[in-house]
FIFI-654758 format. One record per residue: residue number from 1; residue in one letter; x negated, y, z of N, C-alpha, C in turn. Coordinates in pm, 1 decimal. Each point is the difference from the previous one (the first is absolute). Example, Ala and Ser with C-alpha at 12.3 -4.5 7.8 and 13.67 -1.06 7.14 Angstrom:
  num  residuo       n.x       n.y       n.z      ca.x      ca.y      ca.z       c.x       c.y       c.z
    1        A   -1319.0    -569.0     780.0      89.0     119.0       0.0     -90.0     120.0       0.0
    2        S      35.0     105.0     -72.0     -82.0     119.0       6.0      77.0     109.0      73.0
//
This chain:
  num  residuo       n.x       n.y       n.z      ca.x      ca.y      ca.z       c.x       c.y       c.z
    1        X    5519.8   -1147.0   -1711.3     -85.6     -75.2      91.8    -135.2     -29.5     -64.0
    2        X       6.6     -50.2    -128.5    -124.1     -29.1     -69.6     -81.4     126.0     -20.9
    3        X      70.4     111.1     -30.1     -71.2     126.2     -22.7     -69.3      46.7     127.5
    4        X      66.1     -18.0     114.8     -59.8      38.1     128.0    -124.7     -83.0      28.1
    5        X       6.5    -130.5     -34.7    -114.1     -87.2      21.4    -117.4      44.2     -85.4
    6        X      28.9      39.4    -124.4    -105.8      47.0     -88.9     -65.4     125.1      56.4
    7        X      81.5      90.2      53.8     -53.5     123.3      58.3     -90.7     -31.6     119.0
    8        X      43.8     -91.9      85.9     -79.2     -38.2     117.6    -132.3     -62.3     -42.9
    9        X       5.4     -91.0     -97.8    -121.7     -64.2     -46.8     -96.0     100.9     -61.4
   10        X      54.3      95.9     -73.3     -83.5     103.5     -60.7     -67.4      84.1     106.8
   11        X      74.0      29.5     107.1     -56.8      79.6     109.5    -111.5     -74.9      69.7
   12        X      21.1    -129.9      20.9    -102.8     -81.5      64.6    -124.9      -5.5     -86.4
   13        X      18.2     -19.0    -130.0    -114.6      -6.1     -91.3     -78.1     130.3      -0.1
   14        X      71.8     112.5       6.5     -68.3     129.5       0.1     -81.4      17.4     127.3
   15        X      49.4     -51.8     112.1     -72.9       9.2     125.9    -126.0     -85.6      -3.7
   16        X       6.4    -112.1     -72.1    -116.4     -86.6     -10.0    -103.4      56.3     -96.2
   17        X      45.4      58.3    -110.3     -90.5      50.6    -102.1     -72.0     125.2      45.9
   18        X      69.0      88.2      74.9     -59.1     127.8      41.4    -127.8     -17.7      81.8
   19        X      -3.1     -85.4     104.3    -125.7     -18.5      74.0    -112.0     -57.7     -86.7
   20        X      35.7     -90.5     -92.9    -100.8     -58.2     -87.8     -61.1     107.2     -88.8
   21        X      85.0      86.1     -56.0     -49.2     107.8     -85.3     -84.8      98.5      80.1
   22        X      43.3      30.0     123.4     -75.8      92.2      84.8    -135.7     -59.1      35.8
   23        X      -3.3    -130.6      27.9    -126.1     -65.5      32.7     -95.1       3.5    -118.6
   24        X      54.1     -21.9    -120.3     -83.2       5.3    -120.8     -55.6     140.4     -20.7
   25        X      84.4     101.1      26.4     -45.9     138.4     -13.1    -106.6      31.6     104.3
   26        X      15.7     -56.4     119.9    -100.1      20.8     104.8    -133.0     -61.4     -36.4
   27        X       3.3    -121.7     -53.1    -124.8     -63.4     -43.1     -64.1      80.5    -112.8
   28        X      82.0      51.7     -90.4     -52.6      81.2    -110.8     -68.0     125.9      52.8
   29        X      54.8      58.7     107.3     -60.7     119.1      57.8    -136.2     -32.5      61.1
   30        X     -11.3    -115.4      65.6    -128.7     -43.1      54.1    -100.0     -25.2    -112.2
   31        X      45.9     -65.1    -105.9     -87.7     -26.8    -113.7     -48.6     130.7     -62.5
   32        X      88.9      98.7      -5.9     -38.2     129.4     -56.8    -105.5      67.8      86.9
   33        X      16.4      -8.1     132.0     -99.0      58.2      90.7    -135.3     -67.1     -19.1
   34        X      -0.5    -132.7      -9.3    -124.8     -73.6     -17.6     -65.5      36.0    -132.6
   35        X      80.3       8.2    -107.1     -55.5      29.1    -132.0     -59.0     140.6      -7.4
   36        X      60.5      94.5      72.3     -43.5     140.0      -8.0    -109.4      33.7      99.6
   37        X     -30.8     -93.1      90.6     -90.2      30.1     110.4    -121.5     -89.9      -2.6
   38        X    -113.4      54.2     -40.8    -124.8     -75.9       7.4     -68.7      22.4     135.1
   39        X      28.5     115.6      61.2     -53.2      33.0     132.9     101.6      90.5      68.6
   40        X      -2.5      -1.9     132.3      97.9      79.0      74.9     -54.1      23.3     139.7
   41        X      33.5     114.3      58.0     -50.6      34.0     132.9      99.4      91.8      69.9
   42        X      17.3     -20.3     130.1      91.7      85.0      76.2     -31.3     -10.7     148.4
   43        X      40.0     101.3      73.4       0.5      -7.4     145.6     129.6     -67.7      42.9
   44        X       0.2     -57.2     119.6     122.5     -64.4      46.6      21.8      23.7     149.0
   45        X     125.1      -8.8      38.5      40.2      -3.8     140.0      81.2    -126.6      19.6
   46        X     -27.6     -69.9     108.6      61.1    -130.1      24.2      68.8      -3.2     136.0
   47        X     120.3     -55.4       3.1      73.5     -18.4     124.4      49.5    -144.0       7.4
   48        X     -12.8     -60.4     117.6      43.7    -137.8      20.5     113.4      -0.1     101.6
   49        X     108.8     -69.3     -33.8     118.6      -7.8      86.0      26.3    -145.0      37.6
   50        X      47.5     -20.7     124.0      33.1    -134.9      43.0     142.5     -35.9     -43.4
   51        X      48.0    -116.7      44.3     133.7     -46.8     -39.4     110.4      94.8      44.7
   52        X     -24.8      75.2     106.7      99.3      95.5      50.9     -14.2     137.4     -64.4
   53        X     -79.9       7.5    -107.6     -24.8     125.0     -72.8     -66.8     105.7      88.6
   54        X     -78.2     -46.4      96.3     -77.5      90.7      85.0    -140.3      15.8     -58.5
   55        X     -47.1     123.8      -5.5    -132.8      27.5     -52.0    -104.7     -51.5      98.6
   56        X     -87.7     -88.7     -47.6     -99.2     -59.4      88.8    -143.5      35.7     -39.5
   57        X     -17.9      53.9    -121.8    -137.0      29.2     -44.0       1.3     100.6    -114.1
   58        X     -99.0      89.8       2.3     -18.0      95.7    -109.6    -146.6      -2.0     -41.6
   59        X     -24.1      16.2    -128.9    -136.9       3.0     -50.3      -2.8      83.3    -127.3
   60        X    -120.4      33.8     -43.0     -16.5      80.4    -121.2    -132.8     -33.4     -65.0
   61        X     -11.7      33.1    -128.1    -124.1     -25.0     -71.7      17.8      25.5    -147.3
   62        X     -73.9     -73.7     -81.8      15.9      14.5    -143.6      -9.7    -136.4     -67.7
   63        X      61.6      -8.2    -117.5       5.2    -123.3     -77.1     -42.5      30.6    -142.8
   64        X     -82.2     -87.0     -57.7     -39.1      17.3    -139.2      -5.8    -136.5     -67.0
   65        X      19.5      -1.8    -131.4      -5.2    -124.4     -75.4     -67.4      23.9    -133.8
   66        X     -58.4    -105.5     -50.9     -62.3      -0.4    -131.5      25.2    -136.9     -60.9
   67        X      63.7      -1.0    -113.6      27.6    -127.8     -64.8    -125.4     -49.6     -73.1
   68        X     -19.4    -131.9      -1.7      89.5    -101.1      57.9     -45.3     -45.3     137.7
   69        X      94.3      -3.2      93.6     -21.4     -67.3     127.2     -84.0      68.3     105.0
   70        X     -23.4     129.6     -13.1     -77.9      70.0     102.4      88.9      99.3      74.4
   71        X     -10.5      -0.5     130.8      71.0     100.7      78.5     -75.1      28.3     129.2
   72        X      29.0     114.5      56.3     -61.5      40.9     126.8     108.1      62.9      86.3
   73        X      25.9     -63.8     112.5      99.0      47.4      96.9     -79.0      45.9     121.9
   74        X     -10.9     130.8      16.9     -88.6      55.7     101.7      81.5      70.5     108.3
   75        X      -5.1     -54.8     122.7      65.9      64.6     112.9     -98.2      96.9      66.0
   76        X      45.4     122.1      21.4     -86.0     101.6      61.9      53.7      47.1     134.5
   77        X     124.3     -29.9      31.8      59.7      38.5     128.9     115.7     -95.3      30.8
   78        X      16.0     -42.2     125.7     -80.1      35.8     118.2    -123.5     -89.0      18.0
   79        X     -27.9     -87.7     -96.1    -117.4     -85.7       6.3     -67.0       0.5    -136.8
   80        X    -120.0     -53.9      -7.0     -71.8     -12.1    -126.4      -2.6    -147.1     -42.3
   81        X      65.0     -25.9    -112.3       6.4    -136.4     -50.9       5.8       4.6    -151.6
   82        X     -69.3     -92.8     -65.7      -4.0      -3.8    -146.0      44.1    -136.2     -50.0
   83        X      82.0      -1.0    -105.2      37.1    -121.7     -70.7     -37.0      25.2    -145.6
   84        X    -102.2     -69.4     -47.5     -55.2      29.5    -131.6      -1.7    -126.7     -85.2
   85        X      54.0       9.4    -120.9      -5.0    -110.2     -96.2     -90.3      40.4    -115.0
   86        X     -98.6     -85.0     -29.6     -96.9      32.3    -105.5      27.7     -74.4    -130.4
   87        X     118.8     -62.0     -10.3      35.8     -75.7    -119.1     -11.3    -149.7      18.9
   88        X     -80.3     -42.4      97.7     -17.5    -141.8      29.1      26.5     -33.8     145.5
   89        X     -40.9      90.6      88.3      16.1     -23.1     143.2      63.6     120.6      67.9
   90        X      55.3     -25.1     116.7      56.7     106.7      83.0     -82.5       9.8     127.4
   91        X     -41.8     120.6      30.8     -81.6      27.3     117.5      85.6      76.3     101.5
   92        X      11.5     -53.8     121.7      75.7      64.4     106.7     -99.0      44.0     107.2
   93        X     -18.1     130.6      10.9    -101.5      55.7      89.4      67.6      75.5     113.3
   94        X     -22.3     -47.4     121.2      48.2      68.6     120.2    -120.6      66.5      65.6
   95        X      -6.4     133.1     -11.0    -116.7      73.2      51.7     -10.8     -11.4     151.0
   96        X     113.5      -1.0      70.2      -2.8      -8.6     146.4     -55.6    -134.2      47.7
   97        X      36.4    -107.3     -70.5     -48.1    -133.5      37.4    -136.9     -30.0     -59.2
   98        X     -46.0      88.2     -91.2    -125.9     -22.9     -72.4      -0.3    -137.9     -64.4
   99        X     106.3     -26.0     -76.8      16.5    -131.8     -60.1      62.2      12.0    -138.4
  100        X     -50.5     -80.6     -93.5      54.9      -8.8    -135.0      41.5    -143.8     -27.4
  101        X     123.0     -17.1     -49.6      46.1    -131.5     -42.8      16.1       3.2    -151.7
  102        X     -58.8     -98.5     -67.8       4.2      -6.3    -146.2      87.6    -117.8     -41.6
  103        X      95.9      28.0     -88.7      89.4    -104.8     -47.4       9.7       4.6    -151.8
  104        X      41.4    -109.8     -58.5      14.7      -6.3    -144.6     122.3      79.1     -43.4
  105        X     -11.6      72.9    -110.4     113.6      75.0     -52.4     107.9     -93.0     -52.5
  106        X     -37.6    -122.2     -33.1      98.3     -95.3     -51.3      74.7     -71.5     111.9
  107        X     -33.2      32.8     124.0      67.9     -60.8     113.4     129.4      71.1      33.4
  108        X      45.4     -16.3     124.7     127.8      55.9      40.5       8.7     150.5     -12.7
  109        X    -111.1      69.7      23.5       4.6     145.8      -5.5      20.3      52.9    -140.4
  110        X     -12.6     -86.5    -102.6      23.6      46.0    -136.9     146.6      33.6     -21.4
  111        X      85.7     -42.6      93.3     142.6      28.5     -13.4      42.7     122.7      80.5
  112        X     -94.6      75.1      51.2      34.2     120.3      73.6      45.7     107.7     -96.6
  113        X      79.2      98.4      47.4      45.6     107.6     -88.8    -114.2      75.6     -66.8
  114        X    -112.2      19.7      72.5    -113.4      70.7     -60.3     -53.3     -76.7    -119.4
  115        X     -13.8    -132.4      14.1     -47.7     -81.2    -110.5     100.3      -2.2    -114.1
  116        X     127.6       2.7      33.7     104.6       4.0    -102.2     -12.5     125.5     -84.3
  117        X     -17.1     114.7      64.7     -10.2     126.7     -72.2    -128.4       9.4     -80.8
  118        X    -107.5     -64.4      47.1    -129.1       8.9     -68.4     -16.3    -106.5    -107.2
  119        X      94.2     -94.9      -7.1     -11.7    -107.7     -96.6      52.3      38.7    -137.0
  120        X       1.8     -97.8     -90.7      56.7      24.2    -131.6     146.0     -43.4      -0.2
  121        X      62.6       1.9    -118.1     142.0     -33.7      -7.5      25.6    -141.8      49.5
  122        X     -94.7     -90.2     -19.9      16.7    -138.6      44.3      17.4      -9.8     151.3
  123        X     -50.4     100.2      74.5      13.9      -0.9     146.1     146.1       8.0      42.0
  124        X      84.5      53.4     -88.0     141.6      12.2      32.8      70.4    -135.0       4.0
  125        X     -65.1    -103.5     -54.2      59.1    -133.3       6.7       6.5     -51.2     142.5
  126        X     -74.8      65.2      90.8      -1.8     -42.4     140.8     121.9      51.6      76.5
  127        X      76.9      90.1     -62.3     114.9      58.3      68.7     123.4      -5.0     -89.0
  128        X     115.2      13.3      65.1     127.0       7.9     -70.3      72.4     126.2      44.7
  129        X      36.8      85.4     -94.4      76.8     120.2      32.9     142.1     -42.8      30.2
  130        X      47.1      28.4     120.8     132.2     -46.5      41.7     101.0     113.1      12.5
  131        X     -45.9     125.0       5.9      93.4     111.9      12.3     -68.1     129.2     -43.2
  132        X      77.7      86.9     -61.7     -48.0     131.9     -38.8     105.7     101.5      40.7
  133        X     -38.0      98.1      80.8      92.1     104.7      42.0     -65.2     135.5     -20.4
  134        X      81.5     102.4      -2.1     -51.7     135.8     -18.4      74.7      94.9      92.4
  135        X     -75.9      89.5      64.4      59.1      98.9      90.4     -95.8     116.8      14.5
  136        X      54.6     121.5     -11.8     -79.7     122.8      15.0    -119.4       2.7     -94.7
  137        X      20.0     -51.7    -120.5    -105.6       3.3     -99.8    -105.3    -108.2      15.6
  138        X      18.0     -89.7      98.3     -96.4    -107.4      25.1      60.1    -133.5     -44.1
  139        X     -72.7     -72.0     -86.7      40.2    -134.9     -38.9     -70.7    -100.0      91.3
  140        X      77.2     -95.0      51.2     -53.7    -100.9      91.8       9.8    -136.9     -67.0
  141        X    -115.3     -62.1     -23.7      -4.7    -131.0     -62.9     -33.4    -102.8     107.4
  142        X     100.6     -75.5      38.4     -18.0     -98.8     106.6     -37.7    -134.3     -61.1
  143        X    -108.8     -58.3      50.6     -51.1    -124.9     -54.9     -19.9    -103.0     110.1
  144        X       9.9    -124.5     -39.6     -33.5    -110.8      89.1    -116.7     -76.2     -59.9
  145        X     -86.2     -53.1      87.3    -115.9     -75.5     -45.8      42.4    -139.5     -40.8
  146        X     -48.2     -45.4    -114.5      29.7    -135.0     -45.1     -56.9    -102.4      97.9
  147        X    -115.2      29.8      56.2     -65.0     -87.7      97.8      67.4      17.7     135.6
  148        X      71.6    -100.0      43.5      72.6      10.2     126.7     -93.0      -0.5     120.6
  149        X    -128.8     -29.7     -21.5     -97.3       3.0     109.2     -62.7     137.1      18.6
  150        X      40.2      95.6     -82.0     -55.0     135.2      10.5      38.1      62.7     133.5
  151        X     -86.5      89.2      48.6      28.5      70.4     125.4     116.9      96.3     -15.0
  152        X      28.0      41.1    -123.9     103.1     101.0     -22.7     128.7     -63.7     -52.6
  153        X     108.7      28.2      69.5     130.2     -51.3     -41.1      57.8      83.3    -113.5
  154        X     -31.9     129.7       2.7      55.5      91.0    -100.1     -95.6     117.1     -20.0
  155        X     -17.5      41.8    -123.5     -81.4     116.2     -34.5      84.5      93.5     -84.5
  156        X       3.9     126.6      37.6      75.1      99.4     -76.8     -96.3     107.0     -49.1
  157        X       1.6      23.7    -131.3     -84.3     102.3     -61.6      87.7     121.1     -30.4
  158        X     -47.5     119.0      37.6      76.9     122.2     -16.9     -61.8      86.4    -109.9
  159        X      85.1      42.3     -94.7     -42.8      87.7    -107.8      85.6     126.2      -0.7
  160        X     -63.2     111.5     -33.7      74.0     120.4     -36.0     -29.5      24.3    -147.1
  161        X      95.2     -33.1     -85.1     -27.8      -1.7    -142.1    -100.1    -110.8     -28.8
  162        X    -111.9      34.9     -60.8    -105.7     -98.1     -26.5    -109.8       3.1     105.7
  163        X      15.8      84.1     102.8    -103.0      16.7     102.7      22.6     -94.5     117.4
  164        X    -103.2     -74.4      36.6       4.1     -85.8     118.1      -7.5      87.2     124.8
  165        X      98.5     -11.6      88.8       3.8      86.5     118.4       4.2     -76.9     131.7
  166        X      14.7    -132.6      -4.4       2.6     -69.8     126.9      15.5    -150.2     -12.1
  167        X     -19.7     -66.1     112.7      19.4    -143.6      14.6      71.5     -25.7     131.8
  168        X      82.4    -103.5       3.7      59.0     -46.9     124.2     -16.6    -151.0       5.8
  169        X     -55.0     -48.9     110.3     -33.4    -140.6      13.6      72.9     -59.1     119.0
  170        X      78.0    -103.9     -23.4      67.7     -70.9     108.9     -69.7    -133.8      19.0
  171        X     -59.0     -21.4     117.5     -71.3    -125.5      21.5      89.5    -102.5      67.6
  172        X     -50.8    -119.5      16.4      80.2    -109.8      53.4      10.0       3.7     152.3
  173        X     -61.7      99.8      61.6      12.1      18.6     144.8     105.6     103.7      34.9
  174        X      67.0      53.0    -102.7     105.8      97.2      24.1     -45.4     144.4      -2.0
  175        X    -129.0      24.0     -26.5     -51.4     136.7      -4.9      15.0      58.3    -140.9
  176        X      18.8     131.6      -5.5       7.1      71.0    -127.5    -107.6     107.6      -2.1
  177        X     -80.7      -1.0    -104.1    -104.3     101.0     -17.5      41.1      93.1    -112.2
  178        X       5.2     129.4      29.5      37.6     100.2    -100.2    -120.7      87.1     -31.1
  179        X     -36.1       3.7    -127.3    -117.4      74.2     -46.2      44.5     104.5    -101.1
  180        X     -45.9     123.4      19.2      30.8     107.0     -94.2    -129.6      55.0     -56.1
  181        X      -5.4      11.7    -133.2    -117.7      51.7     -68.3      18.3     148.2     -32.5
  182        X    -108.6      74.9       2.9       4.4     140.8     -39.7    -136.2      40.9     -55.3
  183        X       0.0     113.0     -69.5    -121.3      48.7     -68.4     -58.2    -107.3     -91.6
  184        X      88.1     -68.2     -72.6     -43.1    -108.9     -87.8     -69.8      52.9    -124.8
  185        X     -96.7     -77.5     -48.1     -72.8      32.1    -122.6      11.2    -118.3     -95.0
  186        X      54.1      26.4    -117.8      13.9    -104.5    -100.8    -126.1      -7.1     -85.2
  187        X     -56.4    -120.1      -8.6    -120.2     -25.5     -79.1    -117.3      92.2      34.3
  188        X     -34.7       9.3     129.0    -120.2      76.4      37.8    -125.2     -72.7     -47.6
  189        X    -111.6      67.2       5.6    -126.9     -57.0     -46.5     -58.4     -89.4     109.4
  190        X      39.0    -126.1      -0.5     -50.2     -98.2      95.8     -82.3    -105.0     -72.9
  191        X     -93.5     -61.8      71.5     -83.9    -104.8     -57.9      -5.9    -117.7      96.7
  192        X     -45.3    -116.5     -45.9     -12.2    -116.1      89.7     -84.9      28.9     123.8
  193        X     -93.7      93.9     -10.7     -84.0      34.1     115.4      82.3      57.1     115.0
  194        X     115.3      59.5     -31.8      86.7      55.6     104.3      69.3    -109.2      80.5
  195        X     -12.4    -124.8     -46.1      67.3    -110.6      67.0    -101.7    -102.4      51.9
  196        X    -116.3      52.3      33.8    -101.8     -79.3      67.4      -5.3      43.6     146.1
  197        X      10.2     -94.4      89.4       1.7      31.2     142.3    -142.8       1.4      53.9
  198        X     -39.7     111.5      55.2    -132.3      14.4      60.4      17.5       7.4     151.5
  199        X     -60.5     -91.4      71.4      13.5      -4.3     146.0    -138.5      -1.2      63.4
  200        X     -10.6      43.9     124.6    -129.4      -2.5      70.1     -52.7    -142.6      16.5
  201        X    -130.7     -13.8      11.2     -62.3    -131.5      16.1      44.0     -69.0     128.7
  202        X      42.1      78.7      98.1      39.0     -57.4     129.3     136.7     -67.5      -2.6
  203        X      73.4      16.6    -108.5     135.8     -53.6      -8.0      -3.5    -150.1     -29.9
  204        X      82.3     -76.0      72.8      12.0    -144.0     -24.1      87.0     -24.1    -122.8
  205        X     -45.4     -88.7     -89.9      75.2     -33.0    -120.6      45.9    -146.0       9.3
  206        X     131.8     -19.3      -6.3      59.6    -132.8       2.2      51.8     -29.9    -139.7
  207        X     -65.2     -90.0     -70.3      32.7     -29.0    -138.8      94.7    -119.7      -7.5
  208        X     126.7      25.2     -33.1      99.8    -105.3     -15.6      40.0     -15.1    -146.4
  209        X     -77.5      58.4     -90.8      38.8       3.0    -140.6      -0.2    -136.8     -66.1
  210        X     -74.9     -94.2      57.6      -6.9    -134.4     -59.1     105.9     -93.7      55.3
  211        X      76.7      45.9      98.6     100.5     -86.9      62.6     124.5     -12.3     -85.1
//
């Protein structure tokens, strides 16, 4: 009887330790990506699904980052929209509305997946790796935001080996956004000038960076 109890307790402990070890390995993989990547660029395809897993939106464009804290998320289809971080502020430009909204990078948007990938290792303190799975050569690192006020309930980073190949974002409205990267370039020749947003003089600029 005592021996059976020991076996059961050992099994329970192994079940508890395995997720912890996997989470630590997942964080280490993110840290390795950050350490090896001073700049990164790729094209992307994006699909948004509702709570019933119905496809409600598709988009495409390109994403680039330059450490520390610079990224450019450029939508080219089916609309033109830019989300650009210059290291201090985030510029959201909607070409159709002819409007730019400027926000502080230290605000809520600093917890977005793009900012997470473009940040340093300290940026990982904003998330907790809760699960790591692997299938068909793809490792999936599922994370939750430490800030419960974040728009995203769950963020999953997808790697094939050491290569970043995708993101999956579950928001608090029940929608899931799936992003796949392709034609990626590791450490391309990018400069801070590539993360300056140039807009026509006719565009309205709403500056919320001081709020």
